C-alpha positions as CSV (number, residue, x, y, z in Angstrom):
1,M,48.9,151.0,79.0
2,S,51.1,148.5,77.2
3,S,51.0,148.0,73.5
4,I,52.1,144.3,73.8
5,E,49.2,141.9,73.3
6,L,49.8,138.7,75.4
7,T,47.7,135.6,75.3
8,D,45.9,134.6,78.5
9,S,48.5,131.8,78.9
10,Q,51.4,134.2,78.5
11,K,49.8,136.7,81.0
12,K,49.2,133.9,83.5
13,I,52.8,132.7,83.2
14,L,54.3,136.2,83.4
15,Q,52.1,137.1,86.3
16,E,53.2,134.0,88.2
17,L,56.8,134.8,87.4
18,V,56.4,138.3,88.8
19,D,54.6,137.0,92.0
20,L,57.3,134.3,92.6
21,Y,60.1,136.7,91.9
22,R,58.6,139.2,94.4
23,E,58.4,136.5,97.1
24,S,62.0,135.2,96.6
25,E,63.8,138.2,95.1
26,S,65.9,135.8,93.0
27,A,65.6,134.1,89.7
28,V,62.6,131.7,89.4
29,K,63.0,128.2,88.0
30,G,60.7,127.2,85.1
31,E,59.6,124.2,87.1
32,A,58.3,126.4,89.9
33,I,56.2,128.4,87.4
34,A,55.0,125.1,85.8
35,E,53.8,123.8,89.1
36,M,51.9,127.0,90.0
37,V,50.1,127.2,86.6
38,D,49.6,123.5,86.3
39,R,51.6,123.2,83.0
40,N,54.4,121.0,81.7
41,P,57.9,122.5,82.4
42,G,58.7,122.2,78.6
43,T,55.6,124.3,77.8
44,I,56.9,127.0,80.3
45,R,60.4,126.9,78.6
46,N,58.8,127.4,75.2
47,Q,56.6,130.3,76.5
48,M,59.7,131.9,78.2
49,Q,61.5,131.9,74.8
50,S,58.6,134.0,73.3
51,L,58.5,136.2,76.4
52,K,62.3,136.7,76.1
53,A,61.8,137.7,72.4
54,L,59.3,140.3,73.6
55,Q,61.9,141.5,76.2
56,L,59.6,140.8,79.1
57,V,61.8,138.1,80.7
58,E,65.5,137.6,81.0
59,G,67.2,134.3,81.6
60,V,69.7,133.9,84.4
61,P,72.3,131.1,83.7
62,G,73.8,128.8,86.3
63,P,72.7,126.5,89.1
64,K,70.8,129.3,90.9
65,G,69.5,130.5,87.5
66,G,66.0,130.7,86.1
67,Y,64.0,133.7,84.9
68,K,63.5,137.3,86.0
69,P,60.8,139.7,84.9
70,T,62.1,142.9,83.1
71,A,60.7,146.4,83.7
72,N,58.8,145.8,80.5
73,A,57.0,142.8,82.1
74,Y,55.6,145.1,84.8
75,S,54.4,147.5,82.2
76,A,52.9,144.7,80.0
77,L,50.9,143.5,83.1
78,D,50.0,147.1,83.9
79,I,51.7,146.8,87.3
80,E,53.1,150.0,88.9
81,E,56.5,149.3,90.5
82,M,57.1,151.6,93.4
83,D,60.1,151.8,95.8
84,E,58.1,152.5,98.9
85,P,54.4,151.8,98.2
86,E,51.9,152.9,100.8
87,S,50.5,149.8,102.5
88,V,46.8,148.9,102.3
89,P,45.9,146.0,104.6
90,L,44.1,143.0,103.1
91,S,42.5,140.4,105.4
92,H,41.4,137.0,104.1
93,N,38.9,135.1,106.3
94,G,39.8,137.3,109.2
95,E,43.6,136.9,108.9
96,V,45.9,139.7,107.6
97,V,47.7,138.6,104.4
98,E,51.4,139.3,104.3
99,N,53.4,139.9,101.1
100,V,50.4,141.4,99.3
101,N,49.8,145.0,98.5
102,V,46.5,146.4,97.2
103,Q,47.3,148.3,94.0
104,E,43.9,149.5,93.0
105,I,40.2,149.3,94.0
106,D,37.6,149.7,91.3
107,L,34.0,150.0,92.4
108,L,31.4,148.7,90.0
109,S,27.7,149.3,90.1
110,V,27.7,151.7,93.1
111,H,24.4,153.1,91.9
112,H,22.9,149.7,92.8
113,P,24.1,149.2,96.4
114,E,22.5,145.7,96.6
115,K,24.6,144.6,93.6
116,C,27.7,146.6,94.3
117,R,30.9,144.9,93.3
118,A,34.5,145.9,93.9
119,E,37.5,144.8,91.8
120,I,40.6,144.6,94.0
121,H,43.9,144.5,92.0
122,I,46.7,143.3,94.2
123,Q,50.5,142.9,93.9
124,G,50.9,139.3,95.0
125,S,49.2,136.1,94.2
126,V,45.5,135.4,94.3
127,R,46.0,131.6,94.3
128,D,44.9,131.2,98.0
129,F,41.6,133.1,97.5
130,H,38.4,131.2,96.6
131,E,34.8,132.1,95.9
132,G,32.8,132.6,99.1
133,D,35.8,133.7,101.2
134,T,35.5,136.9,103.2
135,V,37.9,139.7,102.3
136,T,38.5,143.1,103.9
137,V,40.5,145.7,102.2
138,G,41.7,148.9,104.0
139,P,41.6,151.3,105.5
140,T,43.1,153.1,102.5
141,P,45.8,155.8,103.3
142,K,44.0,159.0,102.4
143,S,40.2,158.4,102.8
144,S,40.4,155.6,105.4
145,L,38.0,153.5,103.2
146,A,37.5,149.9,104.3
147,I,35.5,147.4,102.1
148,T,34.4,144.0,103.3
149,G,32.8,141.4,101.0
150,R,32.7,137.9,99.8
151,V,34.8,136.7,96.9
152,D,32.6,136.5,93.8
153,G,35.3,135.8,91.3
154,I,39.0,135.7,90.7
155,V,40.9,136.9,87.6
156,D,44.3,135.2,88.0
157,T,45.7,136.6,84.8
158,D,45.9,140.0,86.4
159,N,45.7,139.2,90.2
160,T,42.2,140.6,90.6
161,I,39.7,139.6,93.3
162,I,36.1,140.5,92.6
163,L,34.1,141.2,95.8
164,D,30.4,141.2,96.4
165,T,30.6,144.1,98.8
166,Q,28.8,143.7,102.2
167,S,30.0,147.0,103.8
168,M,32.0,150.1,103.0
169,R,33.1,152.5,105.8
170,A,35.0,155.7,105.6
171,P,36.6,156.8,107.8
172,A,37.3,153.3,109.1
173,E,39.4,152.7,112.2
174,G,42.8,151.0,111.4
């Protein structure tokens, strides 16, 4: 766990930088981040200066420049960077979502099946998910667990989808 304490605004901006960087694999312009987090580009530039001072972001000069997350950024956001992560499928309203990898599944309240919640931590953006959407996660690599539920909440500062689970199957067919 990281010892750097970030504000919710800094976490959201840093998370968006990581997501956009993953999608493009090149430096991300401050304007692109500003658009995604609904902030002024000047605000983003100011936040980037503080994130640079914390060694979470590095600036890339030039016309194709912008910002790149450092290894410390992944650590500060508690994101595990892997070269070849095992893929766990994620479906949103029946469609498989590309460019998203399930990082962790936390089951909450399993002793109350009628109130069971699952926190799905993903690598990738949660911006296209909305409350009430149907999400299926899995099957997972080892236990072949598949969880289906409705989105009950979204925590965009750490790319978490909270599901009101409707079914859990193991082993599930792929």
